[in-house]
C-alpha positions in Angstrom: 97.8 190.3 61.3 94.1 189.9 62.1 95.0 188.6 65.4 97.0 191.8 66.4 94.5 194.0 65.1 91.4 192.5 67.0 93.7 193.5 70.0 94.1 196.6 69.0 90.3 197.1 68.8 89.6 195.9 72.4 92.7 198.0 74.1 93.0 201.1 72.1 89.9 202.9 72.9 89.7 205.0 69.3 90.1 201.7 67.8 86.6 201.2 67.7 85.8 204.6 66.2 86.3 206.3 63.2 89.8 208.1 62.8 90.2 211.6 61.0 93.1 213.6 60.2 92.7 215.9 63.3 95.9 215.5 65.5 93.4 216.9 68.6 91.1 213.7 68.4 93.9 211.2 69.0 94.2 210.4 72.8 97.4 212.0 74.2 98.3 208.6 76.3 98.6 206.6 72.7 100.8 209.2 71.0 102.8 209.6 74.2 103.0 205.6 75.2 103.3 204.5 71.1 104.7 207.4 69.2 103.3 209.2 66.3 104.9 207.2 63.9 103.8 203.9 64.9 100.4 205.1 65.1 99.9 206.5 62.3 101.2 203.5 60.2 98.5 201.4 62.8 95.8 203.7 61.3 96.6 202.9 57.7 96.7 199.4 58.4 93.6 199.2 59.5 91.9 201.0 57.0 93.3 198.8 54.3 92.5 195.4 55.8 90.0 193.0 54.0 88.9 189.8 54.6 91.3 187.0 53.7 88.9 184.7 51.6 87.9 187.5 49.5 91.4 188.3 48.5 92.2 185.2 47.5 89.5 184.8 45.2 89.6 188.2 43.3 93.5 187.5 43.0 92.5 183.7 41.7 90.4 185.0 38.9 92.7 188.0 38.1 95.2 185.3 37.5 93.1 182.9 35.5 91.7 185.9 33.2 95.5 186.6 32.8 96.4 183.1 31.5 93.1 182.9 29.5 94.0 186.2 27.7 98.0 185.2 27.4 96.7 181.6 25.9 94.4 183.4 23.4 97.5 185.6 22.3 99.7 182.6 21.9 97.0 180.5 20.0 96.7 183.6 18.0 100.3 184.2 17.1 101.0 180.4 16.7 98.1 180.2 13.9 99.6 183.3 12.3 102.9 181.6 12.6 101.7 178.7 11.0 100.0 179.9 8.4 103.0 181.8 7.2 105.3 179.3 7.2 102.6 177.1 5.0 102.0 180.2 2.6 105.6 180.1 1.9 105.9 176.4 1.7 103.1 176.4 -1.0 104.8 179.2 -2.8 108.3 177.9 -3.0 106.7 174.4 -4.1 104.9 176.2 -6.6 108.0 178.2 -7.9 110.0 175.3 -8.0 107.4 173.3 -10.1 107.0 176.2 -12.5 111.0 176.2 -13.1 110.2 173.0 -14.7 108.3 174.6 -17.2 109.2 177.5 -19.4 105.8 177.8 -20.8 104.4 179.6 -17.4 107.1 181.9 -17.4 106.2 184.2 -20.4 102.8 184.9 -18.0 104.9 186.7 -15.1 105.9 190.1 -14.9 108.9 191.1 -13.4 107.8 193.3 -11.1 105.2 190.7 -9.4 106.0 190.1 -6.1 106.5 186.4 -5.0 102.9 186.1 -3.6 101.5 187.5 -6.7 103.8 185.2 -8.9 102.3 182.4 -6.9 99.1 183.2 -7.6 99.7 184.0 -11.5 101.4 180.5 -11.9 98.1 179.0 -10.3 95.3 180.7 -12.1 97.4 180.4 -15.5 97.0 177.4 -17.9 99.2 175.9 -20.3 98.2 175.4 -23.8 97.0 171.9 -24.7 99.9 170.6 -26.2 102.0 171.6 -23.5 100.1 170.6 -20.3 101.6 166.7 -20.4 105.1 165.9 -20.9 106.0 162.8 -21.7 109.2 160.6 -21.2 110.7 157.4 -21.7 109.4 155.8 -18.7 108.6 152.2 -17.3 105.4 150.9 -15.9 105.2 150.3 -12.0 104.2 147.1 -12.0 107.7 146.1 -14.1 109.8 148.0 -11.7 108.5 146.0 -8.8 108.2 142.3 -10.7 111.1 142.7 -12.5 111.5 138.9 -14.1 114.6 139.3 -15.8 116.2 136.8 -13.2 113.3 134.2 -14.3 114.1 135.1 -17.8 117.5 134.1 -17.5 117.2 131.4 -15.5 114.9 129.5 -18.0 116.6 131.0 -21.0 117.6 129.0 -24.5 114.7 127.1 -23.9 114.2 125.9 -27.7 117.6 124.1 -26.9 115.8 122.3 -24.2 112.9 121.4 -26.3 115.3 120.0 -28.9 117.2 118.2 -26.4 114.6 116.5 -24.3 112.7 115.3 -27.7 115.8 113.4 -28.7 116.2 111.8 -25.5 112.7 110.8 -25.1 112.7 109.5 -29.2 116.0 107.6 -28.4 114.3 106.3 -25.4 111.2 105.1 -26.4 112.8 103.2 -29.4 116.1 101.8 -28.7 115.8 100.0 -25.3 112.0 98.7 -26.9 114.3 97.5 -30.2 117.0 96.2 -28.0 114.5 94.3 -25.8 112.7 93.2 -28.8 115.6 91.8 -30.6 117.1 90.0 -27.5 113.6 88.4 -26.5 113.0 87.0 -30.6 116.0 84.9 -30.2 116.6 84.0 -27.1 114.6 80.7 -26.3 116.1 79.6 -30.1 119.7 80.3 -29.2 122.3 77.9 -27.3 124.2 80.8 -26.1 121.5 82.6 -24.0 124.4 84.1 -21.3 126.6 85.2 -24.6 123.2 87.0 -25.8 122.2 88.3 -22.8 125.9 90.0 -22.3 126.0 91.4 -25.7 122.4 93.0 -25.7 123.3 94.4 -22.2 126.4 96.0 -23.2 124.6 97.6 -26.0 122.1 99.1 -23.8 124.6 100.1 -21.3 126.2 102.2 -24.1 122.8 103.2 -25.2 122.5 104.6 -21.2 125.8 105.9 -21.1 126.7 107.5 -24.5 123.0 108.4 -25.6 121.3 109.5 -22.1 124.4 110.5 -20.1 127.2 111.8 -22.0 125.1 113.6 -24.9 122.6 115.8 -22.5 125.8 116.6 -20.4 127.7 117.9 -23.0 124.8 119.7 -24.9 124.5 121.9 -21.8 127.7 122.5 -21.1 128.6 123.4 -24.7 125.4 125.5 -25.2 126.2 126.9 -21.4 122.4 126.6 -20.7 121.7 128.5 -17.5 120.6 126.9 -14.1 117.1 126.3 -14.6 117.3 124.8 -18.1 119.9 122.7 -17.0 117.9 121.3 -14.2 114.8 120.2 -16.9 117.3 118.4 -19.0 119.4 116.8 -16.2 116.6 115.8 -14.2 114.5 114.2 -17.2 117.9 112.7 -18.3 117.9 110.7 -14.7 114.2 109.9 -15.3 114.3 108.7 -18.5 117.4 106.3 -17.3 115.5 105.0 -14.6 112.5 104.4 -16.6 114.6 102.2 -19.2 116.3 100.3 -16.4 112.6 99.4 -15.1 111.3 98.2 -18.4 114.4 96.1 -19.0 114.8 94.7 -15.3 110.9 93.8 -14.8 110.6 92.1 -18.3 113.9 90.6 -18.6 113.5 88.0 -15.7 109.6 87.2 -17.0 111.2 86.5 -21.0 114.0 84.3 -19.3 111.7 82.5 -17.1 109.2 81.8 -19.8 109.7 78.4 -21.5 106.5 78.5 -23.6 106.4 80.1 -27.3 103.9 81.8 -29.0 104.2 81.4 -32.6 107.9 81.4 -32.5 108.1 85.2 -30.6 108.0 85.2 -27.0 105.5 87.6 -25.1 107.0 91.0 -24.9 105.3 94.3 -24.0 103.3 96.4 -26.4 104.9 99.3 -27.3 101.5 101.3 -26.5 102.2 99.7 -22.6 105.9 101.1 -22.7 104.9 104.4 -24.5 102.2 105.1 -21.5 104.5 104.3 -18.9 107.3 107.2 -20.3 104.7 109.6 -19.6 102.8 107.7 -16.5 104.0 109.4 -13.1 106.0 106.1 -11.9 109.4 104.3 -12.3 108.1 101.0 -11.9 106.9 99.2 -15.0 103.8 97.6 -15.0 101.8 96.3 -18.2 98.7 97.5 -16.7 97.9 100.3 -14.0 94.7 101.2 -12.1 93.0 103.4 -14.3 90.2 106.1 -13.8 87.3 106.2 -15.9 86.9 109.8 -16.5 89.4 112.9 -17.0 88.9 116.1 -14.9 90.3 118.8 -17.6 89.4 121.5 -14.8 91.5 119.7 -12.0 94.7 119.8 -14.4 94.1 123.2 -15.2 94.0 123.8 -11.3 97.1 121.7 -10.6 99.5 123.6 -13.4 98.4 126.7 -12.1 99.7 126.1 -8.7 102.9 125.2 -10.5 102.9 128.2 -12.1 102.5 130.3 -9.1 104.8 128.2 -6.7 107.3 128.9 -9.7 106.6 132.6 -9.3 106.7 132.4 -5.2 110.4 130.9 -5.2 111.5 133.2 -7.7 110.6 136.1 -5.0 112.2 134.2 -2.3 115.4 133.8 -4.2 115.0 137.6 -5.5 114.1 138.7 -1.6 115.8 136.7 0.5 118.7 135.1 -0.9 120.5 137.6 -3.8 120.4 140.4 -1.4 122.1 138.1 1.5 124.9 136.4 -0.6 125.5 139.0 -3.4 128.6 140.6 -1.6 129.3 138.0 1.4 132.0 136.3 -0.5 134.0 139.7 -0.3 133.7 139.6 3.5 136.2 138.3 5.1 135.9 134.8 6.7 135.2 134.1 10.1 132.7 131.2 12.4 130.3 134.5 13.2 129.7 134.8 9.4 129.3 131.6 8.7 126.9 130.6 11.6 124.7 133.8 10.6 124.7 132.8 6.8 123.4 129.3 7.8 120.4 130.8 10.0 119.6 133.4 7.7 119.2 130.7 5.1 117.2 128.5 6.8 114.0 130.2 6.2 114.2 130.7 2.3 115.7 126.6 2.3 112.8 125.6 3.9 110.4 127.5 2.0 112.0 126.6 -1.1 111.9 122.8 0.0 108.1 123.0 0.6 107.5 124.6 -2.7 109.6 121.9 -4.4 107.5 119.2 -2.7 103.9 120.5 -3.4 104.7 121.8 -6.7 106.5 118.4 -8.2 105.1 115.5 -6.1 101.4 117.0 -5.3 100.6 119.3 -8.1 102.9 118.0 -11.2 102.5 114.2 -10.8 98.4 114.6 -9.9 98.2 116.5 -13.6 100.3 114.0 -15.3 98.0 111.0 -13.4 94.7 112.9 -14.0 95.5 113.2 -17.8 96.7 109.6 -18.3 93.9 108.6 -15.6 96.2 107.0 -13.8 94.5 105.9 -10.2 97.5 105.1 -8.0 97.9 108.7 -6.4 100.6 107.5 -3.5 103.2 109.8 -4.3 104.3 110.9 -0.8 103.1 109.9 2.5 102.8 111.9 5.8 106.5 112.4 5.9 106.0 115.4 8.6 105.0 113.5 10.9 108.1 111.3 10.7 109.8 110.5 13.9 113.0 108.8 12.6 115.0 109.7 9.6 114.1 106.0 8.2 110.4 106.8 8.1 111.1 110.0 6.1 113.2 108.6 4.0 110.5 105.9 3.1 107.8 108.7 2.9 109.4 112.0 1.4 109.4 110.8 -2.1 107.6 107.5 -2.7 108.1 107.3 -6.1 111.9 107.3 -6.0 112.2 105.4 -3.1 110.3 102.6 -4.6 112.5 102.5 -7.4 115.9 102.1 -4.7 113.8 99.7 -2.8 113.4 97.5 -5.9 116.3 97.6 -8.1 119.2 98.9 -5.3 118.3 97.3 -2.2 116.5 94.2 -3.2 119.0 93.4 -6.3 121.9 94.2 -3.9 120.3 91.4 -1.3 119.4 88.6 -4.3 123.4 89.2 -5.4 125.2 89.3 -2.3 122.2 87.2 -0.2 120.1 88.5 2.9 123.1 88.6 5.6 124.5 92.4 4.0 121.2 94.1 4.7 123.7 97.2 6.0 125.6 97.0 3.1 122.8 97.2 1.1 121.1 100.3 2.7 124.6 101.9 2.0 124.8 101.1 -1.6 121.0 103.0 -1.5 122.3 106.1 0.4 125.5 106.1 -1.9 123.5 105.8 -5.3 121.4 108.2 -4.2 124.0 110.5 -2.9 126.0 110.1 -5.7 122.6 111.3 -8.3 122.0 114.3 -6.2 125.4 115.6 -6.2 125.6 114.8 -9.8 122.7 116.8 -10.6 123.8 119.9 -8.3 127.1 119.4 -10.1 126.1 119.8 -13.8 123.5 122.4 -13.2 125.5 124.8 -11.2 128.6 124.5 -12.9 130.9 123.7 -10.0 131.6 120.7 -8.0 131.3 121.4 -4.0 129.8 117.8 -2.5 128.2 119.7 0.1 124.8 117.3 -0.3 127.0 114.0 -0.7 128.5 114.6 2.8 125.2 115.6 4.2 123.6 112.2 2.9 126.6 110.0 3.8 127.6 111.5 7.3 124.6 112.9 9.1 122.0 111.1 6.8 123.5 107.9 7.5 124.4 108.4 11.0 120.5 109.7 11.7 119.2 106.8 9.7 120.6 104.6 12.6 120.3 106.7 15.2 117.1 107.7 14.6 115.4 104.9 13.5 111.9 103.5 13.4 111.9 102.5 17.0 112.1 106.1 18.3 108.7 107.1 18.8 106.7 110.2 20.3 106.6 113.8 19.4 109.9 115.1 20.8 111.4 112.9 17.9 109.5 114.7 15.3 111.0 117.7 16.8 114.4 116.3 16.4 113.7 115.1 12.6 112.2 118.9 12.2 115.2 120.4 13.6 117.8 118.6 11.7 115.9 119.3 8.5 115.7 123.0 8.9 119.5 123.2 9.7 120.4 120.9 6.6 118.5 123.0 4.5 120.0 126.3 6.0 123.8 125.0 5.0 123.0 123.8 1.6 121.4 127.2 0.9 124.2 129.0 2.4 127.2 127.1 1.1 126.0 126.4 -2.3 125.2 129.9 -2.7 128.0 131.2 -1.7 130.4 129.0 -3.9 127.9 130.5 -7.0 129.0 133.9 -6.1 132.5 133.0 -5.2 132.6 131.7 -9.1 131.3 134.8 -10.6 133.5 137.2 -8.5 136.8 135.2 -8.7 136.6 133.4 -12.2 140.3 131.5 -13.1 141.4 131.7 -16.2 143.4 128.4 -16.7 142.1 126.4 -14.0 143.5 122.8 -13.5 141.3 119.7 -12.5 142.3 120.5 -8.8 141.4 123.8 -8.9 137.8 122.4 -10.5 137.5 120.3 -7.6 138.8 123.1 -4.8 135.7 124.9 -3.6 136.2 128.4 -5.3 134.6 130.1 -1.9 137.4 129.1 0.5 139.9 131.1 -1.2 137.8 134.1 -3.2 137.5 135.7 0.5 141.4 135.5 0.8 141.9 136.9 -2.6 139.5 139.9 -2.4 
């Protein structure tokens, strides 16, 4: 348009002048050539033309002002709406709260509006006797830290204490008395073998009836909960091992000693035997290395750590095990469910393993060793660095390993010569597996030989495959991986069987029903 108007101003004579409305002033040739209508439109266009930059700037400023005004208006509208919604929300909340207390309603008039009623409710104050409303409620920590399961697990504790006292006193008096009577007339009698067999049978009867059958009958008859059963059964096993060690260590000493001292063979003092029953070892000696002093602060710290591990284990069972296994027996069995169960059980299983190791082998044994001034504190070695399962079995629990090595492995080799080392090792694994499975069966109240199969199958295989010649960090990773999977299997399968026993009880179970795992059929029945 601007180029076209420029051409008009150069070629049209009147284009440079001021046009007016007088027809006589318009050139005749322009009207004749272009026509009257086109001339009028051209004249109006020329008068309305302004520079292009000025037009764009004014347009942008006007547009910006309009947007600013529109934004301010939207802002005000939005604030008014928010304020209105918030006021309505607060008013509704106040109205709902006032309906819970009838003491405020008499202050309101029926003619009040909604806003006036809310204002009156905020300004009104209840009488002192009506301000606090009391009800039956539990404290917040009791809701979060509910120790009902812990109380149940350690229930009937007086029966546990009385049972332990009976076991301890019988172990203190009967083995020592039998050994004293046997040793007093051993050298004088002509029938040494018959005398030894007779007192040996009496000792075995005490071990079988007094230390084995009586505690088992007690825990079953009184239906002790699991943790209380563990205390009784583990103490039963410990006292049986200590009594065997005492007889075994002193039997050979008296039998080989030909000299008499005042007509009575030299036998261990009663105080030595009493100290041995409390000492954190299963190998009897007349004397042990002793520390000069007792650090009671150290003892208190170790017992506090045991208590902390106990509560941590309780938290693991409540938060990680019970929610996972409470309803798993009611789900249809599949390989996917079993695999997921095992992998979900690895974390709680490994945590419980670590807590049991730290609480018992470190804290509990060190506390008793400190109180008894027992100086040999090698209760475990660096089992976490093991590259073979043979080394792991030797270093995990040195206390039990020493007993098995001296009284199971070496005695087997002494009886059947040194050519049967593999058979001796198999006997050690068998004894360990049977005792572990016996403890779990009695404490849980059902027979499910998962641990026995892991000991006898995978444990024996790994002991020969992952032997001491396997070195390097990769074998340590293999050992830890196998340990993790084993703990996951134990926690998963035993937890499934525990809840299957609860969900699918049998009225008149036969002997085969007691041996068959309930978790195999509980899913089918449900």
